[in-house]
C-alpha positions in Angstrom: 65.7 28.9 -53.2 63.4 29.6 -55.9 60.3 30.9 -55.5 58.6 27.8 -56.0 60.2 25.7 -53.7 59.6 28.7 -51.1 56.0 27.9 -51.5 55.6 25.1 -51.0 57.7 24.9 -47.6 55.5 27.8 -46.4 53.0 25.1 -47.0 54.0 22.6 -45.6 54.8 23.9 -42.4 51.3 25.6 -42.3 50.0 22.3 -42.7 52.1 21.4 -39.7 50.9 23.8 -37.9 47.2 23.8 -38.8 47.8 19.8 -37.6 49.5 21.0 -34.5 47.0 23.0 -33.5 43.8 20.4 -34.2 45.6 17.4 -32.3 46.3 20.4 -29.5 42.1 21.1 -29.5 41.5 17.3 -29.4 43.4 16.9 -27.0 42.3 20.0 -24.7 38.7 18.5 -26.0 39.0 15.1 -24.8 40.5 16.1 -21.6 37.6 18.2 -21.2 35.3 15.6 -21.7 36.8 13.6 -19.4 36.7 16.1 -16.4 33.1 16.9 -17.4 32.3 13.3 -17.3 33.7 12.8 -13.8 32.5 15.7 -12.1 28.8 14.8 -13.4 29.8 10.5 -12.5 30.7 12.2 -8.8 27.3 14.5 -8.4 25.4 11.3 -9.2 26.9 8.8 -7.3 27.0 11.5 -4.5 23.0 11.8 -5.3 22.3 8.0 -5.3 24.2 7.5 -2.0 22.3 10.3 -0.3 18.9 9.0 -1.6 19.9 5.5 -0.2 20.7 7.1 2.8 17.5 9.0 3.2 15.4 5.6 2.4 17.3 3.8 4.8 16.8 6.6 7.7 13.2 6.8 6.3 12.8 3.0 6.9 14.6 2.8 10.2 12.3 5.3 11.3 8.7 3.2 10.9 10.1 0.9 13.2 9.3 3.8 15.9 6.0 4.1 14.2 5.3 0.4 14.3 5.5 1.3 17.9 3.4 4.1 18.0 6.4 6.3 18.7 5.7 10.0 16.8 9.5 10.9 16.6 12.0 13.9 14.6 14.3 11.3 13.1 16.5 14.4 12.7 17.2 14.0 16.8 18.5 9.7 16.0 20.0 10.1 12.8 22.7 12.5 11.8 22.8 14.1 8.5 19.0 14.8 8.6 17.5 18.2 8.9 15.1 18.8 11.8 12.0 19.2 10.2 11.7 15.3 9.0 8.9 13.9 10.7 7.4 10.5 11.1 4.0 10.0 11.6 2.8 7.1 13.6 -0.5 7.0 13.7 -2.5 7.8 10.4 -6.1 6.2 10.2 -6.7 5.2 6.5 -9.3 7.8 5.0 -12.5 6.2 5.5 -14.4 5.5 2.4 -17.3 2.9 1.1 -15.6 0.7 -0.4 -12.7 -1.6 0.9 -11.2 -4.7 -0.7 -9.1 -7.0 1.5 -5.5 -7.3 0.8 -5.1 -11.3 0.8 -7.3 -14.6 -0.1 -9.0 -15.5 2.8 -8.7 -19.0 2.9 -11.3 -21.8 2.4 -12.7 -22.7 6.2 -10.5 -19.5 7.6 -11.8 -16.2 8.8 -11.7 -12.3 8.3 -12.5 -10.1 10.8 -13.9 -6.9 9.4 -14.5 -4.0 11.9 -17.5 -2.0 12.3 -16.3 0.1 15.3 -13.1 2.1 15.7 -10.6 0.6 17.6 -7.5 1.8 19.1 -3.7 -0.4 18.6 -2.3 1.0 21.5 -4.5 -0.1 24.0 -6.3 -2.9 21.8 -9.8 -1.5 23.0 -13.1 -1.0 21.0 -14.7 2.7 20.7 -18.4 3.2 21.1 -19.2 4.6 17.8 -20.8 1.9 15.7 -21.7 1.4 11.9 -25.2 1.8 10.8 -26.3 1.4 7.2 -26.2 -1.4 4.4 -23.2 -3.0 3.9 -22.6 -5.2 0.5 -20.2 -8.1 0.8 -18.4 -9.3 -2.7 -16.8 -12.7 -3.0 -15.8 -15.4 -5.4 -12.9 -14.2 -7.0 -10.6 -17.8 -7.0 -12.5 -19.8 -9.7 -14.2 -21.9 -7.4 -18.1 -21.8 -5.4 -17.1 -20.6 -1.7 -20.2 -19.9 0.4 -20.4 -17.4 3.8 -21.2 -17.7 6.8 -21.4 -14.2 8.5 -20.8 -13.8 12.5 -21.8 -10.2 14.4 -20.1 -10.5 17.1 -21.3 -7.5 20.0 -19.5 -6.0 22.7 -19.9 -8.7 25.0 -18.1 -10.6 22.5 -20.8 -12.7 21.7 -22.3 -14.1 18.6 -25.7 -11.9 18.4 -25.8 -12.4 15.2 -25.5 -15.1 12.2 -26.2 -15.5 8.8 -25.6 -17.7 5.5 -25.1 -16.9 2.2 -27.2 -18.2 -0.9 -24.5 -20.4 -4.0 -22.8 -17.9 -6.3 -24.3 -17.2 -9.8 -23.3 -20.5 -11.7 -23.0 -22.9 -8.7 -25.0 -25.5 -7.5 -24.7 -24.6 -3.9 -23.6 -26.8 -0.5 -24.9 -25.4 2.7 -29.0 -24.8 1.3 -29.7 -23.3 4.3 -33.1 -22.5 4.4 -33.1 -18.3 5.9 -30.0 -17.7 3.2 -29.0 -14.0 1.7 -29.4 -14.8 -2.0 -26.1 -14.0 -3.9 -26.4 -11.3 -6.4 -24.4 -11.3 -9.6 -21.4 -8.9 -9.0 -19.3 -9.9 -12.4 -19.5 -5.8 -13.9 -19.2 -3.9 -10.3 -15.3 -4.8 -9.8 -13.6 -3.1 -6.4 -11.0 -0.3 -6.9 -8.6 -0.6 -3.8 -5.1 1.0 -3.0 -4.6 0.8 -7.3 -6.0 -2.7 -7.5 -8.7 -3.7 -9.5 -10.9 -7.1 -8.2 -13.5 -8.6 -9.9 -16.3 -10.4 -7.4 -19.1 -13.1 -9.1 -21.5 -12.2 -6.5 -22.7 -9.9 -4.0 -24.4 -9.9 -0.7 -26.7 -7.2 0.7 -26.9 -6.4 4.7 -28.5 -3.7 7.0 -26.3 -3.3 10.1 -28.5 -1.1 13.2 -25.9 0.8 15.2 -28.6 -0.4 17.9 -27.2 -3.6 18.2 -23.7 -2.3 18.7 -21.7 -4.3 16.4 -18.0 -4.8 17.2 -16.6 -7.1 14.2 -18.4 -8.8 10.9 -16.6 -12.3 10.8 -16.4 -14.0 7.5 -16.1 -17.5 7.3 -15.7 -19.1 3.3 -16.6 -22.6 3.0 -16.1 -25.0 -0.1 -13.4 -22.7 -1.4 -11.3 -19.5 -0.9 -11.9 -16.2 -1.8 -11.3 -12.6 -1.5 -13.6 -10.4 0.1 -14.9 -6.9 -0.8 -17.1 -4.5 1.1 -19.2 -1.4 -0.4 -21.0 0.8 2.3 -24.2 2.3 1.7 -25.4 5.5 2.8 -22.3 6.1 5.2 -18.2 5.4 5.1 -17.7 2.2 6.2 -15.0 2.3 9.7 -11.8 2.1 8.7 -10.0 -1.3 8.5 -5.9 0.0 9.8 -3.7 3.1 9.6 -1.2 4.3 7.5 3.0 4.9 9.3 4.7 6.9 7.2 8.3 8.3 7.7 9.7 11.5 5.2 13.4 12.4 6.0 15.0 15.0 4.1 19.4 15.0 4.1 21.0 18.4 4.5 22.2 18.0 1.4 18.7 17.6 -0.4 17.8 14.2 -0.4 14.1 13.7 0.3 12.5 10.0 0.9 9.3 9.0 2.2 8.5 5.2 3.2 5.3 4.7 4.2 3.2 1.2 5.2 -0.4 0.0 5.5 -1.1 -1.6 8.8 -4.0 -3.8 8.9 -6.0 -3.8 12.2 -5.2 -7.7 13.7 -7.0 -11.1 12.4 -7.8 -12.3 16.0 -8.7 -16.1 16.1 -12.4 -16.0 16.6 -12.3 -18.3 19.6 -10.8 -15.6 21.9 -13.6 -13.0 21.1 -16.7 -15.3 21.2 -18.3 -19.2 21.3 -19.2 -19.8 17.9 -21.5 -23.2 18.8 
């Protein structure tokens, strides 16, 4: 074998060895990456399952709260930390602003609570709102007018008022003692993160000596959302929050909360209105 031939042979052998090492490294990398992806995928799947389990348990525990029971979910569900909890009765923090979540339909009604209400016994409290109230309405592009009924402790109408026409509307009730409607288009109300713009507002004064339990809003000639602002004092709570927090043993945590408004009871059960 010549010197040049030997050099070429060694070069060829070195190249083969280098290619072999590169191939081994490539295979090792592929296998390692695949294993890493498998481990990561398994962990993600487990975390997703744990989060789903925590959510399902929290939602299940809410039922107890709706039934006015405060429970420890760990007592009823497996794989839950003992400090998990369901808080069944948490009044909505008193505020000077409230917007009813649904549209009040034409010729329908909305009960607004001016005293505390016990959902367990369905009884009213003895503390009554005292101060000014601004009633906002006019949201659906129509021209509703309002009848406002104050319901006292004997479940009878103790006061009845009517609104005038909204700005830009001609008016239909034309009641001689109608409350003038102010333009409210520049005063949007925010409730639970939602902004609602109204076209008009009424200004009322409620005296606690009247012992008004409920303010009943009845829109005529059109449907509308209704908002309230307390002037001088916070408004009474209009419902309660029920919250359940679950932490699984594996570390997943989930809180489920539902807002339960006080009942919209048919007015005929409270008062004779005619």
